[in-house]
N, C-alpha and C positions, 0 to 999 in steps of 0.2 A: 504494500500500500504506500502511496506517496503522501507525505505529510508536509505541512508547514511546520518547520522546526523553529521553535521559539527558545532562544538561548537566554537562560535566566541566571543572574548572579545577584549579589547582595547590594548592588548599587541602586540608589533611589530611582534612577532613570529607567529602571525596568518597567515602571508603569507605562512608559511609551512603548517599550518592546511588546508588552502584552496587548496594547491597543492596536499597534500596527499588525501584530500577528492575527488578531481577531478580524481586522479589516481584510487582510490577505486571504484568510481562511474562508470568509464569506464570499469574496470575489471569485475564488478558485473552487468553491464548493469542496474543500478539502479538510480533513481532520488536522488537529494540532498535536504535535509532540513537544512537550515541555522538556527541555534538556538542561540539566545543571551538571557542570563538570567540577569535580573536586581536584584541585591541584595539590597533590601531596607535598610538594616542596614548600608551599606556603605555610602548611600546618606543622612543619617540623621545626623544632628549636635548633638554633645555631649557637655554638659555643666554641671557645678555644681552651683546651685543657693542657696545653704545653706549659712548660715552665717548671717551677720547683714544687708542684703538687705531688704528694706521695702516691704510690701505686694504689694503695687501699682507698685513698680519698677519691682518686680518679674513677675507680670502679664504682664507688658509691654514687658519685655524681652522674655517671653514665646510666646507672640504673634509674636514678631519679628522672633524668632527661627522657629515657625511654618511656617511663610512666606518663610524663607530661605529653609526649608525642601521641601516645595512645588516647589520652583524654582529649587532646585537641582534635584528633581524627574523629572521635565519637561525637564531639560537639558539632564539628563541621558537617558530619553526616546528618545529624538531627536538624541542624539549621537548614540544610539543603532541602530536607523533606518538608519543613515548614514553608519555605519559599515556594516550592513547587505547588503545594496545596493552595496557598494564597493566590498564586497565579492561575491555577485551575478554576478556583472560585470566581475570580474576576472574568476569565474567559467565558464561563457559563453565563454570567450576568450580561456580558456583551453579545450573547446570542450564539456562541459556539457550543454545539451539542456534543461533539466527539473529541475528547481530550485524553491523551495518555501521558504518563510521567516517566522520565528516564533520568537516573542519576548515575554518572560514570566517573571514573578516576582517570587522571592523566592531563592532557592538554586539549584545549577546545578544538584546535585545527585537526589533530589526529582523530578525535572522536567524530567530528563532522565528516571527515574523509571516510571513516569506517561505516558511517551511516548513509553514504552517498546514494545507495540504491533506494533508500526510503525518502530522500529529500526532494521535494518539489520546489521548495523555497526555504532558505534559512534566514531568520530575522535576528539581527544582532544590534545591540546598542553601540553607537559610536564611541561612547565613553564607558569603559568597563569598570568592574569593581576595584581592580588594582590601581586604577588611575584616580580614584576618589573624585576630587573636584578639579583635577588637572586633565590635560589632554594627552598624557604620555601613552595611554593604552592605544590610542589611534595609530601611533607609529610603530607599535611592537606586535602585540598579539593579533590585532586586526589585520595588519599587513600580511602576517603569516597565513591567516585564514584565506585572504584574497588570493594569495599565490598558490595555496595548497588545494582548496576545495573546488571541485569542478561542477558546481551547481550554482544557480542564481542566488545572490546574497542581497538582502534588503538591509541596509545600514541606517539605523534610525537615530534621530536627534533626541534630546532630552524630553521634549514635549510633543504631544500628538496633535496633528491636524489632518483630517481626512483628505487624501490626495484626490484632486479633481482635474488636474492637468499634468502632462508629462513632457519631458524634453529629452530627446536622444542625441548624445554627442556622436556625430557621424563623420567618418572620413572616407567613405566609399570603398573601404577594404572588404574582403570576404567576411571578416569577423563582424563588422558593423552591418553589412548586408544581412547576415544571419540574425543580427539583433533586430533589424527592421521586420524580418519574417516572424521572429518570436513575438514581437509586440503585436503584429497583425493577428496572430493566432491565439494570443493569451487572453483569457477572460479577466485577467487582473486589470486590464486597461479598458474594459468595456465601457463605452460611452464617453471616454476621455478625449478631449482635443490633444493632439500630439504635435510638438514642435520638433522638427529635424534640423539640427544646427551643425554646419560644417565650418571649421576655422581653417581657412586655406585661401589660396589665390582665387581671384574672380575670373575663372576660365569656363569656356563652354563645356569642357569635359566634366568639371565639378558640378555644373548645373545639370548636366545629363544624369549624373549619379543621384542628385537630389530629386530630380523629376521621377526617376525610377522608384525611389523610396516613397515619394508622395503617392504614386499610382498604387503601389502595393498596400499602403495603409488606407487609402481611400476605398479600395476594393473591399477592405474588411469593415468598412462603415465608419471610419474615423474622420473627424474634421482634422485636416493636416495643414500646418504652416511650415514652410521650408525657409531657411535663411543661410546665407553664405557670408561669413564675416572674416575680416583680416585681423591679425594681432596675436598676442600671446594667448595660448590655449586656455590656461587657468582663468585669467582675468576676463577674457572675452566671454567664456561660458558663464562665469559668475554674473557678469554685467547683463547678458541676455536673459538669464533666469530672473534676475531682479527686475529688469524692465518689464517683463511680461508676467510677473507674479506667478511663476510656475512652481507647482507643489512638489514634483518628483523628478529628480535627475536620473537618467538611465545611461549606463556606459558599458562597453565591452571590455573585458579584462585583458585580452591579448590581441595583438595585431603587429604591424611592422611600420608604424607611422608615428607622428607626433602625439596622437591619441594614446598609443601604447606607452610611449615614454612618459606621458602625463599620468596614466593610470597606475602603472606599477612602480613609479619612481617617487622621489621625494616630493614632487609637485602635488601628487595625489594626496599624500598624507597632509600636506599643508592645506589643501582645499577641504579635506574632510574635517580638519580641526576647526575650520571656519564655518562649516556647513550648519545651517539651521533648518534644513529640509532633508527628507530621506533621500538616499542614493541607492539605486538598484544596479548591482554589478552583474552583468550577464557573462556566462561562460559557455 
């Protein structure tokens, strides 16, 4: 069965993750799998026992630390169960009827990769638990997920607003052509106007590629706006999104162009740190 995977941790912005997961599940008519990953490294105590401590004292301290690690692991497990149940209760209130819970050990990226066969869409907060009120997590764990997981990823901001319009960053490559076809076929975008935006030179060839995208999306029943802009990819896409008040950014993860360099490099992480709207990464 294909699920909307809702990635839950202890950060307060998981409220938005649950909301976007519910929205996606209803749009896709799909069940939700709530996933909480326990990172064992975070729950282990770290210490330095070198120096002039006697052998007996070191052994005693190691036994105490082992006991503390076991207690931390137990508390983390119980806390995870509580978070999952709270998230399930919220999803039911938001109208999602089919919800399952999963708690795993390890790292988020490796767990999502293992579940790929069951993933229709994975929903993750842009700012995870480890980052608290900072943006560090955007540049670390989330980048690993983007590079590792070969399923669509919906990266959500801290607060929820129902998406009513979408914008595809388009470069005419096979990757973004596939993105156009995915948007045309997906019920996630049903009824939405879609902007197809290319940041490149104003040439007849680029306009032909945009016209192709327009025709594919119009045939699927979408209102389509195409645009060809010059300039820096990051700032130009930001500006266009702001000008047209677009709710959802859509991008392909890999290609061989400026868009590829944008998405998988440092520019992407910088843009995600500034994002106030969800970003859908297609694979």
